[in-house]
N, C-alpha and C positions, 0 to 999 in steps of 0.2 A: 903622098902628102899633098898632091895637087888640089884635093878637094877643099883644103883649108885656105881660104882667100885672105883672111885677116891675119896679119903677122903675129899678134900675141898668141893666138890659138896654135898656129903652126909652130912657133917658138916653143911654147910650153909642152905641146905634144912630143916634139922631138927631145925636149929636155927630160921629160918623164921617162921616155924610152931609153935614153942614154944614162940617166942618173938614178934610176930606181935602185934601192928604195929612197924616196925623198926624206930628208930629215925635217925637224919641226920648222926651222927657219925657212927652208925652201917651200914647204907646204903653205905656211902662213903668207909668204911673199906672193905665191901664185894666187891665193885667195884674194889678197888685196889688189892685185893687178887685174884679175879677170872678173867679168860679170857672170851671172848665172847661165845665160845661154852659152857663153864660151866654155865654161866648166862642163856643161852637159855635152857639148860637142866633143870635147876631149874624152870625157867618160864613155860616150857612146862608141867612139872609135876604138878605145881600149877594150870595151865589152865585146865588140865584133871580133877583135883580134884574139881575145883570150878564151871566149866561150861560144862564139858564133851567134846565130840568130834564134836559138831556141830558148824558150822561157819554161821553166819547170815548176812543179809543185808536187807535194805529197798528198795522198788521201789520208788525212790524219783525224784522229778522234781524241779529244782531250778529256782526261779524268783528273779532277781536282780532289784529292783524297781527304783534305780537311782545310778549313779556313781559320781554325784557331792558330794564333801566332804569338810567339814571345817577343817578336821584334817590333811590330806596330809602327812600320816606317811611314813617314808623312807622305811618301810618294804613292802609297797603296790604298785602294778603296776596297780591296777584297777581304782583308783580315778582320777577324774578331779577336780582341785581346784574350789571351789564354786565361787571364785572371777573371774573366767573365764566364768561364765555362760553368755550366750548371745554373747560371743566373740570367741567361738570355736565350731566346728562341732562334737567334740568328746564326749561331755556330753549329758546326757539324763535324763528324768524323765518319767516313764511309766504312761500313763493315765489308767483309769479304763477299757477302751476299749482294750488297749494293754494287760492288765492283763487278760482279758477274752480270747484273742487270745492264750495266753500262756496256759491258763487252758484248752482250746480245745486240744492243743498238749499233755498236761499231761494226759488228759482223753484217748486220742488215744494210749498212751504208757502204759496205765494201772497203772498210779502212785497211790500209796496209801498214799504218804506224799508229801506235798508241803513245800519246804524249801525257806523262804524269808529273804534275807538280802540285804543291800545296803550301801550307804555312809552316812555320817553325813550331811544331807541336811537341813539347817535351814529354807528353803523356804517351806518345806512341813509341814502343820499343823497336829496336833494329829488326826484330823478327816480323813485325807488322809489315814492313816494306818487302821483306823476303816473301812473305805469304802473298802479298798483292802481286809481286812480280811472277811468282810461280803460277798464280791463278791466271794471269794474262797469257802466259805461254801454254798452259793446259787448255784453255778455252780457244785461243787463237794461235795455234802453233806456227802459223805462217807469217805472223806480223813481226814488225820490228818494235822493240820496246825502248823508247826514248824517255828516260826518267830523270827527274830532279834537276834543280839548278845547282850550281857549284856551292852557293851558300847553304843550301839545304843539306847537301852531302857533308859539308863541314860541320853543320849543326848536329846532324845525326851522329857523326863521328865523336864530337866533343861530349854530347850528352850520354852516349852509350859507352864512353871510355875506350873507344877504339881509335886507331890511326886511320887516316884517309885511305891508305893502302889496304888495310884490312877490310874496311867497309866496302871498297870497290871490289875486292876479290870475292867477298861474300855476295854482293849484288850481282856480279857477273855470273856466279854459280847459280843464282836464282833466276836469271834470265835477262838482266839488263844488258842492252846492246849499245846504247849511247846515252850521253847526258844532254840536257836541253840547252846548256849555255847561258841560261838566264842569270839574273842577279848581279851582273857586271855594273849596271847603272852608269855612273861616270867615275872614272878612277881618281880624279882630282880630289885630294883629301878635304879641302875646304868646301867644295860643292857637296861631297859625300856626307859631311856633317849636317847639312841642311835637309837632305832627302832621305837619309837612313837613320838608324839608331845603332847603339854600341853592340847590340846583339848580332848585327850583320857584319861579316868579315870586311876587312879593308880591301881596297883595290889591289894592293900588293899581294895579299893573301889569296885573293881570287886567282891571280895570275900564277902564283906558286902552286896552288891546288890543281889548276888546269894542267900544268906540266906533269904532276904526279899522275893524275887520272889518265892522261894521254900516253904516258910511259907504260901504263898497265894495259894498253890496248883498247881503251874505251874512248872513242872520239865523241865529238859533240859540236854544237854550234857556239858562236860567240855573239854577244849582244852589246848594245849601248842604248841607254834610255836618255833621250834628249828632249828639249822643249820645256824646261822648267827654269832653273836658275843658273844654268851653265852659259858659257860664252864660247865663241868659235874656237878660241885657243884651246879650251879644254876638250872640245870635240876632236880637234886635230891630235892632241896629245893621247887621247883614248884610242883612236884608230891606230896610231903608231905603236902603242904598247901591245895591242892585240896582234898586229902584224909581226912585231919583233918576237913575241912569244911563239908565234906560229913558225918563224924562221928557226928558232932555237929547238923547239920540240913540236913537230907537226901534230895535228890532231883536230884542229878546228875544221868543220865541214863547210861552214858558211859564216858570214858576218851579217847580223840582222840588226839594223838600227830601229829601235822601238820608240815611236813617237809618244810622249807623255800625254795621257788623257786625264785632265785635271778634275773632271766632274766627280764629286763625292769624296775627294781625297782630303786628308788633313792639310796638305800643302795649299790647296785652294781655300779651305776654310780659314787658314791663317792669313790669307790675303797675299801670299808670296807669288802665286801664279793664278791669274784670272782666266786666261784663254789658252787654247792649244797653240802650238807653234804654227807659223804661216806655211802655206804651201811652198813658198819660195825657200824657206828653211828646210823643209822636207826634201826638196829636190837637190839643194846644195849638199845636204848630208849624204845622200845616196851617191852623188857625183864624186864627192871627196872620198868616200869609202873605196870606190873603184880606182881612183887616181892614186891614192896613197897606199892602198893595200891590195889591189886586185891581182897582182902577179902571185901573191902568196895566199890571199883569201879569194880564191877564184870565184866563188859564188857569193854575190852581193844580193841579199834577199830583201824584197819589198813586201813588208807585212801589211797586206790590204786591210786587216782588221784594225790596225792603228792609224793607217794613213787615209783610208777610204779608197774606193775602187778607182775613181777618176784620176786622183793624183798618182795612184799606183801605176796606172797605164803610162802616164807621162814619165814617171821615174824609170820605167822599163826601157825608155829610149834615152836615158841619161845615166846609165851606169848599172842598173839592176838587171838581173837575169833569172830571178826566181821569185815566186809568190808565197813561199814558205809552205802553205798547205790549206786544205779545206777548213781546218780547225773546227770540226763539228763538236758542238757542246762546249765551246770556249766560255769561261766564266770570269777570268781575271779582268779582261777589258770590259766584259759584260757588267761588272760591278761599277764601272764608270759610265754606265748607260750606253755603251757602244755595243748594240745587240744585233747588228746586221749579220746575216748569215750568207752562205753561198752554196753552190752546187758545182760538181765537176763540169757540167755543161756551161755554167756561167763563166767559170775561170777560163775554159777553152775559148769562149767567145771574146772575153776581154783581151786575151792574148792575140787572137786572130785580128781583131779590130785595129791593132797598132802594127800590123804587118809582120808579127813574129810567129814562130812555130810553137804551139803548145805541146807539152809532154809531161805525162805523169812519171814521177821518179820514186825510187825508194829513199830511205833515210840517208843513204850514203851517196846520193846524187848519181846513181846509176839509172838510166832511162828504162822504164818498164814498158811504156807504150806511148805512142804519139796521139794527140787528141784530134 
């Protein structure tokens, strides 16, 4: 601890090590006492201790099977209301042939992970997803299939008249290896009322579903969407709930804070959010994720698509240890006009530039090769 010259940093670092897991009051007290550089120093120390100096990412290809959605959440720019199906040119549903074309592109790009999400489309039967998953495994037998957010899984179960357990067992048999962890948003019910609709499950149900899915041997990521109408209290509460869920029934592979991109969203059009969160907020969220949850949520992911590459580099020296993936063909954030792409070479360079060691990983955070 000799490296920490200022007393608050030394005190809180030792406090976190001795009193982990911090409760809500402890976490909020730390945030009120420390400034951003101090939080980042603690987080970086913990990162080195927990995961070392390596920064990972997956070579991932995104397939969005449909943008028709029954939820129409104010936070989303991707959806087309299902009631407009047949009345607009903006909506789509991928056929199996369309999926095969995407898989050809994924193969050419060397993808090791196929990431599949879409909208709440009540017109797609359970068998559609099984056909898509089998197609992925037939065309690319060596890839990992990471599919669907937890709210999507819940929606498919409810609309098909099946239990979460039955749906997961069928999806596993069809080739599903992991879930994406999306749709957590913010668990606080008052915030959730402003950013989602009644068609999306509550935060409590999200956590309950995650336990069921993990108990059946399907792990996945966990997420939090911040930078809209939430406050720091609700961010802390969200991280603690994810952490405690992990302590009860493990299964989360990483924690991914997702910065809300307001462009083209109903939330922006309503005037509730005008601009993205500041870089200071981005860095604070990553640091808090490491400090509050890092011993149980070992991988704190910095999603360069939502943060931007420069802030992502800074965050990797303040709690983050993963860049999520190449996200080839990403469309969800693309709908908010964030269309920047990347390459394996660029991600390796971004990591080297900050003195870290780049490494390609699989979906389960096993190193495949160093960059």
